[in-house]
DSSP file (Angstrom, degrees, kcal/mol; ACC not computed):
  #  RESIDUE AA STRUCTURE BP1 BP2  ACC     N-H-->O    O-->H-N    N-H-->O    O-->H-N    TCO  KAPPA ALPHA  PHI   PSI    X-CA   Y-CA   Z-CA
    1    1 A E              0   0    0      0, 0.0     2,-0.4     0, 0.0    26,-0.1   0.000 360.0 360.0 360.0 124.8  186.5  107.7    6.4
    2    2 A V        +     0   0    0     24,-0.2     2,-0.4    22,-0.1    24,-0.2  -0.542 360.0 179.6 -73.7 125.0  183.8  110.2    7.5
    3    3 A Q  E     -A   25   0A   0     22,-2.7    22,-2.1    -2,-0.4     2,-0.4  -0.993  15.5-174.7-130.1 140.8  180.6  109.7    5.7
    4    4 A L  E     -A   24   0A   0     -2,-0.4   107,-0.6   105,-0.3     2,-0.5  -0.981   7.9-174.5-130.0 119.5  177.2  111.5    6.0
    5    5 A V  E     -A   23   0A   0     18,-2.1    18,-2.4    -2,-0.4     2,-0.2  -0.932   7.4-158.9-122.7 110.8  174.3  110.3    4.0
    6    6 A E  E     +A   22   0A   0     -2,-0.5     2,-0.3    16,-0.2    16,-0.2  -0.482  17.1 165.2 -84.3 153.8  171.1  112.2    4.0
    7    7 A S  E     +A   21   0A   0     14,-1.9    14,-2.5    -2,-0.2   106,-0.1  -0.951  40.4  68.8-155.6 166.2  167.6  110.7    3.0
    8    8 A G        +     0   0    0     -2,-0.3    11,-0.3     1,-0.3    14,-0.0   0.330  61.3 131.8 103.9  -5.8  164.0  111.5    3.3
    9    9 A G        +     0   0    0     12,-0.1     2,-0.3     9,-0.1    -1,-0.3  -0.141  22.4 117.3 -70.7 174.4  163.6  114.5    1.0
   10   10 A G  E     -d  115   0B   0    104,-0.9   106,-2.6   103,-0.1     2,-0.5  -0.981  61.7 -44.7 160.3-168.2  160.9  114.9   -1.6
   11   11 A L  E     +d  116   0B   0     -2,-0.3     2,-0.3   104,-0.2   106,-0.2  -0.820  53.5 169.5 -99.1 131.0  158.0  116.8   -2.8
   12   12 A V  E     -d  117   0B   0    104,-2.8   106,-2.0    -2,-0.5     3,-0.1  -0.990  32.2-114.3-141.3 145.6  155.4  117.8   -0.3
   13   13 A Q    >   -     0   0    0     -2,-0.3     3,-2.5   104,-0.2    73,-0.2  -0.415  50.8 -81.7 -75.2 155.4  152.4  120.2   -0.3
   14   14 A P  T 3  S+     0   0    0      0, 0.0    73,-0.2     0, 0.0    -1,-0.1  -0.325 120.9  28.2 -54.7 135.0  152.3  123.3    1.9
   15   15 A G  T 3  S+     0   0    0     71,-2.8    70,-0.7     1,-0.3    72,-0.1   0.231 100.0 119.5  95.3 -13.0  151.3  122.4    5.4
   16   16 A G    <   -     0   0    0     -3,-2.5    70,-2.3    70,-0.2     2,-0.3  -0.042  55.4-124.4 -79.4-177.0  152.7  118.9    5.0
   17   17 A S        +     0   0    0     67,-0.2     2,-0.3    68,-0.2    67,-0.2  -0.949  21.5 177.1-131.5 149.3  155.5  117.1    6.9
   18   18 A L  E     - B   0  83A   0     65,-2.3    65,-3.1    -2,-0.3     2,-0.5  -0.988  17.3-146.5-142.1 153.7  158.8  115.4    6.1
   19   19 A R  E     - B   0  82A   0     -2,-0.3     2,-0.3   -11,-0.3    63,-0.2  -0.983  14.5-158.1-123.4 122.5  161.5  113.7    8.2
   20   20 A L  E     - B   0  81A   0     61,-2.4    61,-2.2    -2,-0.5     2,-0.3  -0.731   6.5-161.3 -94.4 145.2  165.0  113.9    7.1
   21   21 A S  E     -AB   7  80A   0    -14,-2.5   -14,-1.9    -2,-0.3     2,-0.4  -0.930   8.6-163.7-125.4 151.8  167.7  111.4    8.2
   22   22 A C  E     -AB   6  79A   0     57,-2.4    57,-2.6    -2,-0.3     2,-0.6  -0.931   9.7-155.0-136.3 111.6  171.4  111.6    8.1
   23   23 A A  E     -AB   5  78A   0    -18,-2.4   -18,-2.1    -2,-0.4     2,-0.3  -0.760  17.4-161.1 -86.6 121.2  173.4  108.3    8.6
   24   24 A A  E     +A    4   0A   0     53,-3.0     2,-0.3    -2,-0.6   -20,-0.2  -0.804  16.1 162.4-106.3 146.4  176.8  109.0   10.0
   25   25 A S  E     +A    3   0A   0    -22,-2.1   -22,-2.7    -2,-0.3     3,-0.1  -0.983  47.3  48.0-153.9 162.7  180.0  106.9   10.0
   26   26 A G  S    S+     0   0    0     -2,-0.3     2,-0.3   -24,-0.2   -24,-0.2   0.509 101.3  57.0  84.9   8.9  183.7  107.0   10.4
   27   27 A F  S    S-     0   0    0    -24,-0.1     2,-1.6   -26,-0.1    -1,-0.2  -0.968  98.8 -84.7-155.5 167.0  183.7  109.1   13.6
   28   28 A T    >   -     0   0    0     -2,-0.3     3,-1.4     1,-0.2     4,-0.4  -0.618  45.8-172.0 -78.4  89.3  182.4  108.9   17.1
   29   29 A F  G >  S+     0   0    0     -2,-1.6     3,-1.5     1,-0.3    -1,-0.2   0.802  71.3  64.5 -53.6 -41.5  179.0  110.4   16.3
   30   30 A S  G 3  S+     0   0    0      1,-0.3    -1,-0.3    44,-0.2    44,-0.1   0.763 102.6  47.2 -64.6 -28.2  177.7  110.8   19.9
   31   31 A I  G <  S+     0   0    0     -3,-1.4     2,-0.4    43,-0.1    22,-0.3   0.487  96.3  89.1 -96.0   1.5  180.4  113.4   21.0
   32   32 A Y  S <  S-     0   0    0     -3,-1.5     2,-0.1    -4,-0.4    68,-0.1  -0.783  75.0-124.0-104.4 139.1  180.1  115.7   18.0
   33   33 A D        -     0   0    0     66,-0.5    66,-2.4    -2,-0.4     2,-0.3  -0.495  34.5-167.0 -70.0 146.7  177.9  118.7   17.4
   34   34 A M  E     -FE  51  98B   0     17,-2.7    17,-2.7    64,-0.2     2,-0.3  -0.922   8.3-172.7-136.6 160.8  175.8  118.3   14.3
   35   35 A S  E     -FE  50  97B   0     62,-2.2    62,-2.8    -2,-0.3     2,-0.5  -0.991  23.7-130.2-152.8 156.9  173.7  120.6   12.2
   36   36 A W  E     -FE  49  96B   0     13,-2.0    12,-1.8    -2,-0.3    13,-1.7  -0.954  28.5-176.2-108.9 131.9  171.2  120.8    9.3
   37   37 A V  E     -FE  47  95B   0     58,-3.0    58,-3.7    -2,-0.5     2,-0.3  -0.975   4.4-163.1-128.4 139.2  172.1  123.5    6.7
   38   38 A R  E     -FE  46  94B   0      8,-2.6     8,-2.8    -2,-0.4     2,-0.3  -0.842  10.8-159.6-124.3 160.6  169.9  124.4    3.7
   39   39 A Q  E     -FE  45  93B   0     54,-1.9    54,-2.2    -2,-0.3     6,-0.2  -0.896  12.3-156.1-140.4 112.4  170.5  126.2    0.5
   40   40 A A    >   -     0   0    0      4,-0.6     3,-2.6    -2,-0.3    52,-0.2  -0.456  44.2 -73.2 -80.9 156.4  167.5  127.5   -1.4
   41   41 A P  T 3  S+     0   0    0      0, 0.0    -1,-0.2     0, 0.0     3,-0.1  -0.244 118.4   0.2 -51.3 127.7  167.7  128.2   -5.2
   42   42 A G  T 3  S+     0   0    0      1,-0.2     2,-0.3    -3,-0.1    -2,-0.0   0.582 115.5 100.4  72.7  10.4  169.8  131.2   -5.8
   43   43 A K  S <  S-     0   0    0     -3,-2.6    -1,-0.2     1,-0.1     3,-0.1  -0.781  70.8-103.1-126.1 169.6  170.5  131.9   -2.2
   44   44 A G        -     0   0    0     -2,-0.3    -4,-0.6     1,-0.2     2,-0.2  -0.161  52.6 -69.4 -79.6 177.8  173.3  131.3    0.3
   45   45 A L  E     -F   39   0B   0     -6,-0.2     2,-0.5    -8,-0.1    -6,-0.2  -0.450  45.5-165.1 -71.2 139.1  173.6  128.7    3.0
   46   46 A E  E     -F   38   0B   0     -8,-2.8    -8,-2.6    -2,-0.2     2,-0.8  -0.977  18.6-133.5-128.7 121.3  171.3  129.0    6.0
   47   47 A R  E     -F   37   0B   0     -2,-0.5   -10,-0.2   -10,-0.2     3,-0.1  -0.642  25.3-178.5 -75.9 114.4  171.9  127.0    9.2
   48   48 A V  E     -     0   0B   0    -12,-1.8    13,-2.5    -2,-0.8     2,-0.3   0.896  57.7  -9.8 -80.5 -46.3  168.6  125.6   10.0
   49   49 A S  E     -FG  36  60B   0    -13,-1.7   -13,-2.0    11,-0.2     2,-0.3  -0.990  54.2-157.0-158.0 156.7  169.3  123.8   13.3
   50   50 A F  E     -FG  35  59B   0      9,-2.1     9,-1.9    -2,-0.3     2,-0.4  -0.993   3.2-168.2-140.9 140.6  172.1  122.7   15.6
   51   51 A I  E     -FG  34  58B   0    -17,-2.7   -17,-2.7    -2,-0.3     7,-0.2  -0.993  20.7-130.5-135.4 130.3  172.4  120.0   18.2
   52   52 A Y     >  -     0   0    0      5,-2.5     4,-1.0    -2,-0.4   -19,-0.1  -0.520   9.0-140.5 -77.9 141.5  175.2  119.6   20.7
   53   53 A G  T  4 S+     0   0    0    -22,-0.3   -21,-0.2    -2,-0.2    -1,-0.1   0.896  95.4  37.2 -71.3 -42.9  176.9  116.3   21.1
   54   54 A G  T  4 S+     0   0    0    -23,-0.3    -1,-0.1     1,-0.1   -22,-0.1   0.981 131.6  21.0 -77.5 -55.6  177.4  116.3   24.9
   55   55 A T  T  4 S-     0   0    0      2,-0.1    -2,-0.1     1,-0.0    -1,-0.1   0.706  89.8-129.9 -88.7 -20.3  174.2  118.0   26.2
   56   56 A G     <  +     0   0    0     -4,-1.0    -3,-0.1     1,-0.3    16,-0.1   0.600  49.0 162.3  74.0  12.5  171.8  117.5   23.3
   57   57 A T        -     0   0    0     -6,-0.1    -5,-2.5     1,-0.0     2,-0.3  -0.359  21.0-157.0 -60.8 143.5  171.0  121.1   23.4
   58   58 A T  E     -G   51   0B   0     -7,-0.2     2,-0.3    -3,-0.1    -7,-0.2  -0.871  15.7-174.6-123.9 158.1  169.3  122.4   20.3
   59   59 A N  E     -G   50   0B   0     -9,-1.9    -9,-2.1    -2,-0.3     2,-0.3  -0.981   8.1-157.7-145.1 161.2  168.9  125.7   18.6
   60   60 A Y  E     -G   49   0B   0     -2,-0.3   -11,-0.2   -11,-0.2     2,-0.2  -0.956  24.8-106.8-139.5 149.5  167.0  126.9   15.5
   61   61 A A    >>  -     0   0    0    -13,-2.5     3,-2.2    -2,-0.3     4,-1.1  -0.548  38.2-117.6 -72.7 147.6  166.9  129.6   12.9
   62   62 A D  T 34 S+     0   0    0      1,-0.3     3,-0.4     2,-0.2    -1,-0.1   0.829 111.6  66.3 -55.3 -32.1  164.0  132.0   13.5
   63   63 A S  T 34 S+     0   0    0      1,-0.2    -1,-0.3     3,-0.0   -15,-0.1   0.698 115.0  26.1 -66.2 -17.3  162.5  130.9   10.1
   64   64 A V  T X> S+     0   0    0     -3,-2.2     3,-2.2   -16,-0.2     4,-2.0   0.421  84.6 131.7-123.9  -0.6  161.8  127.4   11.3
   65   65 A K  T 3< S+     0   0    0     -4,-1.1     4,-0.1    -3,-0.4   -16,-0.0  -0.294  79.3  16.0 -59.3 131.3  161.4  127.8   15.0
   66   66 A G  T 34 S+     0   0    0      2,-0.5    -1,-0.3     1,-0.0     3,-0.1   0.270 124.7  59.9  90.2 -14.1  158.3  126.0   16.2
   67   67 A R  T <4 S+     0   0    0     -3,-2.2    17,-2.2     1,-0.1     2,-0.3   0.662  97.1  54.2-116.3 -28.0  158.0  124.0   13.0
   68   68 A F  E  <  -C   83   0A   0     -4,-2.0    -2,-0.5    15,-0.2     2,-0.4  -0.831  58.9-165.4-112.7 149.4  161.2  121.9   12.8
   69   69 A T  E     -C   82   0A   0     13,-2.2    13,-3.0    -2,-0.3     2,-0.3  -0.972   5.2-157.4-137.5 120.1  162.7  119.6   15.4
   70   70 A I  E     +C   81   0A   0     -2,-0.4     2,-0.3    11,-0.2    11,-0.2  -0.729  23.9 158.1 -94.2 143.0  166.3  118.4   15.3
   71   71 A S  E     -C   80   0A   0      9,-1.7     9,-2.9    -2,-0.3     2,-0.3  -0.970  22.5-146.3-155.5 170.7  167.2  115.2   17.1
   72   72 A R  E     -C   79   0A   0     -2,-0.3     2,-0.5     7,-0.2     7,-0.2  -0.994  10.4-152.8-143.4 150.2  169.7  112.4   17.2
   73   73 A D  E >>> -C   78   0A   0      5,-2.6     5,-1.9    -2,-0.3     3,-0.9  -0.905  11.0-173.2-121.2 100.5  170.0  108.8   18.0
   74   74 A N  T 345S+     0   0    0     -2,-0.5     3,-0.4     1,-0.3   -44,-0.2   0.792  83.7  59.3 -64.6 -30.5  173.5  108.1   19.2
   75   75 A A  T 345S+     0   0    0      1,-0.2    -1,-0.3    -3,-0.1    -2,-0.0   0.804 115.7  35.3 -69.9 -27.2  172.9  104.3   19.2
   76   76 A K  T <45S-     0   0    0     -3,-0.9    -1,-0.2     2,-0.2    -2,-0.2   0.371 104.2-127.3-106.1   3.8  172.1  104.4   15.5
   77   77 A N  T  <5 +     0   0    0     -4,-0.6   -53,-3.0    -3,-0.4     2,-0.4   0.927  64.5 137.2  51.6  49.3  174.6  107.1   14.5
   78   78 A T  E   < -BC  23  73A   0     -5,-1.9    -5,-2.6   -55,-0.2     2,-0.4  -0.984  44.6-156.8-135.9 136.5  171.8  109.0   12.9
   79   79 A L  E     -BC  22  72A   0    -57,-2.6   -57,-2.4    -2,-0.4     2,-0.3  -0.835  19.1-163.8-105.2 143.9  170.7  112.7   12.9
   80   80 A Y  E     -BC  21  71A   0     -9,-2.9    -9,-1.7    -2,-0.4     2,-0.3  -0.906  17.9-164.4-128.1 157.2  167.0  113.7   12.1
   81   81 A L  E     -BC  20  70A   0    -61,-2.2   -61,-2.4    -2,-0.3     2,-0.6  -0.883   9.5-161.9-137.3 109.1  165.1  116.7   11.2
   82   82 A Q  E     -BC  19  69A   0    -13,-3.0   -13,-2.2    -2,-0.3     2,-0.5  -0.802  12.0-167.2 -89.2 122.0  161.4  116.6   11.6
   83   83 A M  E     +BC  18  68A   0    -65,-3.1   -65,-2.3    -2,-0.6     2,-0.3  -0.953   9.1 176.2-120.4 119.7  159.8  119.3    9.5
   84   84 A N        +     0   0    0    -17,-2.2   -67,-0.2    -2,-0.5   -68,-0.2  -0.774  59.8  21.9-118.5 162.2  156.1  120.2   10.0
   85   85 A N  S    S-     0   0    0    -70,-0.7    -1,-0.2    -2,-0.3   -69,-0.2   0.898  84.3-157.8  50.8  48.9  153.9  122.8    8.6
   86   86 A L        -     0   0    0    -70,-2.3   -71,-2.8    -3,-0.2   -70,-0.2  -0.196   7.9-158.2 -65.1 145.6  156.2  123.1    5.6
   87   87 A K    >   -     0   0    0    -73,-0.2     3,-1.9   -72,-0.1     4,-0.2  -0.828  31.5-109.5-121.6 160.1  156.0  126.4    3.5
   88   88 A P  G >  S+     0   0    0      0, 0.0     3,-2.1     0, 0.0    29,-0.3   0.864 117.5  63.4 -56.3 -34.8  157.1  127.0   -0.1
   89   89 A E  G 3  S+     0   0    0      1,-0.3   -49,-0.1   -49,-0.0    -3,-0.0   0.606  88.5  69.5 -73.0  -5.4  160.1  129.1    1.2
   90   90 A D  G <   +     0   0    0     -3,-1.9    -1,-0.3    27,-0.1     2,-0.1   0.510  69.6 122.2 -81.4  -6.0  161.4  125.9    2.8
   91   91 A T    <   +     0   0    0     -3,-2.1     2,-0.3    -4,-0.2    25,-0.2  -0.400  41.8 108.0 -57.1 125.0  162.2  124.6   -0.6
   92   92 A A  E    S- H   0 115B   0     23,-2.3    23,-2.6   -52,-0.2     2,-0.5  -0.969  75.1 -81.1 179.6 166.3  165.9  123.9   -0.6
   93   93 A V  E     -EH  39 114B   0    -54,-2.2   -54,-1.9    -2,-0.3     2,-0.5  -0.857  46.5-148.0 -85.6 129.5  168.7  121.3   -0.6
   94   94 A Y  E     -EH  38 113B   0     19,-3.0    19,-2.2    -2,-0.5     2,-0.4  -0.873  16.0-173.4-104.0 126.7  169.1  120.1    3.0
   95   95 A Y  E     -E   37   0B   0    -58,-3.7   -58,-3.0    -2,-0.5     2,-0.4  -0.928  17.1-144.6-117.6 140.3  172.6  119.1    4.1
   96   96 A C  E     -E   36   0B   0     -2,-0.4    14,-2.0   -60,-0.2     2,-0.4  -0.870  25.5-169.7 -99.4 146.7  173.7  117.6    7.4
   97   97 A A  E     -EI  35 109B   0    -62,-2.8   -62,-2.2    -2,-0.4     2,-0.4  -0.983  21.4-131.3-139.4 145.3  177.1  118.7    8.6
   98   98 A K  E     -EI  34 108B   0     10,-2.3     9,-1.7    -2,-0.4    10,-0.9  -0.786  24.4-140.8 -90.5 131.6  179.6  117.7   11.3
   99   99 A F  E     - I   0 106B   0    -66,-2.4     2,-0.8    -2,-0.4   -66,-0.5  -0.851   4.0-153.1-100.1 127.9  180.9  120.6   13.4
  100  100 A E  E >>> - I   0 105B   0      5,-3.3     5,-1.6    -2,-0.5     4,-1.1  -0.884   5.1-162.9 -99.4 107.3  184.6  120.6   14.5
  101  101 A T  T 345S+     0   0    0     -2,-0.8     3,-0.3     1,-0.2    -1,-0.2   0.852  86.0  60.7 -57.9 -39.8  184.7  122.6   17.7
  102  102 A G  T 345S+     0   0    0      1,-0.3    -1,-0.2    -3,-0.1    -2,-0.0   0.860 116.4  31.0 -57.2 -37.0  188.5  123.1   17.5
  103  103 A W  T <45S-     0   0    0     -3,-0.6    -1,-0.3     2,-0.2    -2,-0.2   0.497 100.5-132.6 -97.7  -7.7  188.1  124.9   14.2
  104  104 A Q  T  <5S+     0   0    0     -4,-1.1     2,-0.3    -3,-0.3    -3,-0.2   0.937  74.7  95.2  49.6  48.2  184.7  126.4   14.9
  105  105 A A  E   <S-I  100   0B   0     -5,-1.6    -5,-3.3    -7,-0.0     2,-0.6  -0.985  85.9 -93.4-157.0 166.3  183.6  125.3   11.5
  106  106 A F  E     +I   99   0B   0     -2,-0.3    -7,-0.2    -7,-0.2     3,-0.1  -0.726  35.6 178.3 -83.8 126.2  181.8  122.5    9.7
  107  107 A D  E     +     0   0B   0     -9,-1.7     2,-0.3    -2,-0.6    -1,-0.1   0.626  62.6  37.0-106.4 -14.1  184.4  120.0    8.4
  108  108 A Y  E     -I   98   0B   0    -10,-0.9   -10,-2.3  -105,-0.0     2,-0.3  -0.999  62.5-173.0-140.3 143.3  182.2  117.3    6.8
  109  109 A W  E     -I   97   0B   0     -2,-0.3  -105,-0.3   -12,-0.2   -12,-0.2  -0.932  20.0-126.8-129.6 150.0  179.0  117.6    4.7
  110  110 A G        -     0   0    0    -14,-2.0  -105,-0.2    -2,-0.3     3,-0.1  -0.241  36.0-102.7 -79.0-178.3  176.6  115.2    3.3
  111  111 A Q        -     0   0    0   -107,-0.6  -106,-0.1     1,-0.1   -16,-0.1   0.589  63.0-117.3 -83.2 -12.9  175.6  115.2   -0.3
  112  112 A G        -     0   0    0    -16,-0.1     2,-0.4     1,-0.1   -17,-0.2   0.198  14.9-125.8  91.2 148.5  172.3  116.8    0.3
  113  113 A T  E     - H   0  94B   0    -19,-2.2   -19,-3.0  -106,-0.1     2,-0.4  -1.000  24.9-123.2-132.2 135.9  168.6  115.9   -0.1
  114  114 A Q  E     - H   0  93B   0     -2,-0.4  -104,-0.9   -21,-0.2     2,-0.5  -0.612  22.5-170.5 -83.5 129.1  166.2  118.0   -2.0
  115  115 A V  E     -dH  10  92B   0    -23,-2.6   -23,-2.3    -2,-0.4     2,-0.5  -0.987   4.2-174.5-116.5 124.2  162.9  119.2   -0.4
  116  116 A T  E     -d   11   0B   0   -106,-2.6  -104,-2.8    -2,-0.5     2,-0.7  -0.979   7.9-166.6-121.6 123.6  160.4  120.8   -2.5
  117  117 A V  E     +d   12   0B   0     -2,-0.5     2,-0.3   -29,-0.3  -104,-0.2  -0.911  34.5 128.5-111.0 110.4  157.3  122.4   -1.0
  118  118 A S              0   0    0   -106,-2.0    -2,-0.1    -2,-0.7   -31,-0.0  -0.992 360.0 360.0-160.6 147.4  154.7  123.1   -3.7
  119  119 A S              0   0    0     -2,-0.3  -106,-0.1  -106,-0.2    -1,-0.1   0.458 360.0 360.0 -90.4 360.0  151.0  122.6   -4.5
């Protein structure tokens, strides 16, 4: 059974940092592309960052480029998102998601972790 469990969210002041983690199980984590996706209150889903399983190549939404870093530890089956210089507009529920290349879609999602940026 595929499971994705996020952790690391919380309340942080503007300009602060957080690191999110996503513990993966039930599949061969190292070969799959993974992503962080967020949903702000009253808004749709936004793909924040993406990391390829084979090459480790990454990409980012323009809204977070230069502030967020996605990474993975294949030995620990864990996906990370380091978030620096956080802004109030980063407030959202953050989900990690597994990408199924054959379907060109996300097929599994975690339960989400809340990030609130406020003074």
